[in-house]
C-alpha positions as CSV (number, residue, x, y, z in Angstrom):
1,M,-27.6,-32.5,29.6
2,I,-26.5,-32.6,26.0
3,Y,-27.5,-35.6,23.9
4,Q,-25.0,-37.0,21.5
5,L,-26.5,-38.0,18.1
6,A,-24.8,-39.6,15.1
7,V,-26.1,-39.6,11.5
8,C,-24.7,-42.1,9.1
9,D,-25.7,-41.7,5.4
10,N,-23.6,-42.0,2.3
11,E,-25.7,-39.3,0.6
12,V,-23.8,-36.3,1.8
13,A,-26.4,-33.9,0.3
14,L,-28.9,-35.2,3.0
15,H,-26.7,-34.5,6.0
16,D,-27.6,-30.8,6.2
17,M,-31.3,-31.5,5.9
18,I,-31.2,-34.3,8.5
19,C,-29.2,-32.2,10.9
20,K,-31.5,-29.2,10.5
21,E,-34.6,-31.4,11.1
22,L,-33.0,-32.8,14.2
23,E,-32.1,-29.4,15.5
24,L,-35.7,-28.2,15.0
25,A,-36.9,-31.4,16.7
26,A,-34.5,-30.7,19.7
27,V,-36.0,-27.3,20.1
28,R,-39.5,-28.7,20.1
29,C,-38.5,-31.3,22.7
30,G,-36.7,-28.8,24.8
31,V,-33.3,-30.5,24.8
32,Q,-29.8,-29.8,23.6
33,I,-28.0,-32.0,21.0
34,Q,-24.7,-32.4,19.3
35,I,-24.5,-34.2,16.0
36,K,-21.7,-36.1,14.4
37,T,-22.1,-37.1,10.7
38,F,-20.6,-40.0,8.8
39,V,-20.6,-41.0,5.1
40,S,-19.7,-44.6,5.6
41,G,-20.9,-47.4,7.9
42,K,-17.3,-48.4,8.6
43,D,-16.3,-45.0,9.8
44,C,-19.3,-44.7,12.0
45,M,-18.8,-48.2,13.5
46,E,-15.1,-47.5,14.2
47,Y,-16.0,-44.2,15.9
48,M,-18.5,-45.9,18.2
49,E,-16.3,-49.0,18.8
50,D,-13.7,-46.6,20.1
51,E,-16.0,-45.9,23.0
52,N,-17.2,-42.5,21.8
53,A,-20.6,-41.7,23.3
54,V,-23.6,-41.8,21.0
55,D,-27.1,-41.6,22.5
56,I,-29.0,-42.1,19.2
57,L,-27.7,-43.4,15.9
58,F,-29.6,-42.4,12.8
59,L,-28.5,-45.0,10.3
60,D,-29.2,-45.3,6.6
61,I,-29.8,-48.9,5.5
62,D,-29.0,-48.7,1.8
63,M,-25.3,-47.9,1.8
64,P,-22.4,-49.3,-0.4
65,D,-19.6,-51.5,1.1
66,M,-21.2,-51.9,4.5
67,N,-25.0,-51.4,4.7
68,G,-26.8,-50.1,7.8
69,I,-28.0,-53.6,8.9
70,E,-24.5,-54.9,8.8
71,V,-23.3,-51.9,10.9
72,A,-26.1,-52.5,13.4
73,K,-25.2,-56.2,13.7
74,K,-21.6,-55.2,14.5
75,I,-22.7,-52.7,17.1
76,R,-25.0,-55.2,18.7
77,E,-21.9,-57.4,19.4
78,W,-20.7,-55.0,22.1
79,D,-23.8,-52.9,22.9
80,E,-27.3,-54.3,23.1
81,R,-28.8,-51.0,24.4
82,Q,-27.7,-48.6,21.7
83,L,-30.7,-46.7,20.3
84,I,-30.6,-47.2,16.5
85,V,-33.1,-45.4,14.2
86,F,-33.0,-46.6,10.6
87,L,-33.4,-44.3,7.7
88,T,-34.5,-45.6,4.3
89,D,-36.6,-45.0,1.2
90,H,-37.5,-48.7,1.0
91,A,-40.2,-50.0,3.3
92,D,-39.5,-53.6,2.3
93,Y,-36.3,-53.4,4.5
94,V,-38.4,-53.2,7.7
95,F,-38.5,-57.0,8.3
96,D,-34.8,-57.3,7.7
97,T,-34.1,-54.9,10.6
98,F,-35.9,-56.9,13.3
99,E,-32.9,-59.0,14.1
100,V,-30.9,-55.9,15.4
101,Q,-33.9,-54.5,17.3
102,P,-34.0,-50.9,16.0
103,F,-35.7,-48.3,18.1
104,R,-37.5,-46.7,15.1
105,F,-37.8,-46.9,11.3
106,I,-38.0,-43.6,9.5
107,R,-39.0,-43.0,5.9
108,K,-36.8,-40.4,4.2
109,S,-39.8,-39.0,2.4
110,R,-41.4,-38.2,5.8
111,M,-38.4,-37.2,7.8
112,H,-39.8,-33.8,8.7
113,M,-42.4,-35.4,11.1
114,E,-40.8,-38.8,11.8
115,L,-37.4,-37.5,13.0
116,F,-39.2,-35.3,15.6
117,L,-41.4,-38.3,16.7
118,A,-38.3,-40.5,17.0
119,L,-36.4,-37.9,19.1
120,E,-39.5,-37.2,21.2
121,A,-39.9,-41.0,22.0
122,A,-36.2,-41.5,22.7
123,I,-35.7,-38.7,25.3
124,P,-37.6,-40.5,28.1
125,V,-35.7,-43.7,27.3
126,L,-32.4,-41.8,27.6
127,E,-33.5,-40.1,30.7
128,R,-34.1,-43.4,32.4
129,R,-30.7,-44.5,31.3
130,R,-28.9,-41.5,32.6
131,E,-26.9,-43.6,34.9
132,R,-24.5,-44.6,32.2
133,F,-21.4,-46.8,32.5
134,L,-17.8,-46.5,31.5
135,T,-16.0,-49.6,30.4
136,L,-12.5,-49.4,31.9
137,K,-9.6,-51.4,30.5
138,T,-7.4,-52.4,33.4
139,E,-4.5,-54.8,33.7
140,D,-6.9,-57.4,35.1
141,G,-9.3,-57.0,32.2
142,M,-12.5,-55.0,31.5
143,E,-14.7,-53.5,34.2
144,Q,-17.9,-51.5,33.9
145,V,-18.3,-48.6,36.3
146,G,-21.4,-46.5,36.8
147,V,-20.5,-42.9,36.0
148,G,-22.5,-41.6,39.0
149,S,-20.3,-43.7,41.3
150,I,-17.1,-41.8,40.4
151,L,-16.1,-39.2,42.9
152,Y,-13.2,-37.9,41.0
153,V,-10.5,-39.0,38.6
154,E,-6.8,-38.1,38.8
155,M,-4.0,-38.4,36.3
156,L,-0.9,-39.8,37.9
157,Q,2.2,-41.0,36.0
158,R,0.2,-41.2,32.7
159,H,-2.5,-43.4,34.2
160,M,-6.1,-42.4,35.2
161,H,-7.0,-43.2,38.8
162,Y,-10.7,-43.5,39.3
163,Y,-11.8,-43.0,42.9
164,L,-15.3,-44.5,43.5
165,E,-18.0,-43.9,46.1
166,D,-17.5,-47.4,47.6
167,G,-13.9,-46.6,48.4
168,R,-12.3,-48.5,45.5
169,E,-9.6,-47.2,43.2
170,I,-9.4,-48.4,39.6
171,I,-6.4,-47.6,37.4
172,E,-6.6,-47.3,33.6
173,N,-4.1,-46.3,30.9
174,K,-6.0,-43.4,29.2
175,T,-5.5,-39.7,28.5
176,M,-7.6,-37.0,30.2
177,K,-8.6,-35.8,26.7
178,K,-10.1,-39.2,25.9
179,L,-12.0,-39.4,29.2
180,L,-13.5,-35.9,28.6
181,Q,-14.7,-37.0,25.2
182,E,-16.4,-40.1,26.8
183,L,-18.1,-37.9,29.4
184,S,-18.9,-35.0,27.1
185,Y,-22.7,-35.8,27.5
186,D,-22.5,-35.4,31.3
187,D,-22.4,-31.9,32.8
188,R,-21.7,-33.2,36.3
189,F,-18.0,-33.3,35.7
190,V,-15.6,-30.3,35.9
191,L,-11.9,-30.0,35.7
192,L,-10.3,-28.7,38.9
193,D,-6.9,-28.9,37.2
194,S,-5.6,-30.3,34.0
195,G,-5.2,-33.7,35.6
196,L,-8.0,-33.7,38.2
197,L,-11.7,-34.2,37.3
198,L,-14.5,-33.9,39.8
199,N,-18.0,-35.2,39.9
200,M,-19.9,-32.2,41.2
201,E,-22.6,-34.4,42.7
202,Y,-20.1,-35.0,45.6
203,E,-19.2,-31.4,46.2
204,K,-20.0,-30.2,49.7
205,A,-18.1,-26.9,50.1
206,Y,-16.0,-24.6,48.0
207,T,-13.3,-22.0,48.3
208,Q,-11.2,-20.5,45.6
209,Q,-8.4,-22.8,46.5
210,S,-10.2,-26.1,47.1
211,V,-13.4,-28.2,46.9
212,T,-14.5,-30.3,49.9
213,L,-16.2,-33.6,49.0
214,T,-19.1,-35.2,50.9
215,N,-16.7,-37.8,52.3
216,G,-14.5,-35.0,53.8
217,M,-11.7,-35.2,51.2
218,V,-10.3,-31.9,50.0
219,L,-9.2,-31.4,46.4
220,P,-7.2,-28.4,45.2
221,V,-8.5,-26.0,42.5
222,A,-6.0,-24.5,40.1
223,R,-6.0,-20.8,39.7
224,T,-6.7,-21.1,36.0
225,R,-9.8,-23.2,36.7
226,V,-11.4,-21.0,39.4
227,K,-14.0,-19.3,37.1
228,E,-15.1,-22.5,35.5
229,V,-15.5,-24.3,38.8
230,K,-17.5,-21.4,40.2
231,R,-19.8,-21.6,37.2
232,A,-20.2,-25.4,37.6
233,I,-21.1,-24.9,41.3
234,G,-23.6,-22.2,40.3
235,R,-25.3,-24.4,37.8
236,K,-25.5,-27.2,40.4
237,R,-27.1,-25.0,43.0
238,G,-29.4,-23.3,40.5
239,Q,-27.8,-19.9,40.8
240,I,-27.1,-19.5,37.1
């Protein structure tokens, strides 16, 4: 599993240092990470508001235009569970952050140790939350669906059709590219074709032409996807 991290700090010169420290921390923790950086709170908030997955947000407090606490307050309007780690040189900001319930508070002067400690503490929390949810925008409103309950997703007439373990089908107006971005943290999903995405947890049998699901349904595999599907099945069965 790859954890998605975001760093928001208006001091561009610090980005490389923060990213390097996080990469070193990830090696020590034995996990894989991807890092997205932002120079403004507004850009960071808009990225997250657009339903892009961020497991941990490292957020500078003292930024112009929109400071870190203001960004956190906006994020809390739609996500109470987001892990937010504040970065600052000013310890007197600590009490101001309590309202938005930060996960950690890191002093920039001690980032070498404290970034590692924050990541180390966050991993067990994220593991417990592995069953994440997608918020689907349907004609009837918004619906949250557990990612693990999705058998497969098919693109039909420019709409995404989600087929769930309980037999339901949910239709949403979204592109496959956008869905793949939202599920980029989750290695259970593999494309069988450009418009067909399978949750490998439900794979029961495989041939070069098709995958049989645990419920007996058979889905076709495009010739151009055979190698990638084989690799995904190998990873699932511990063969590679």
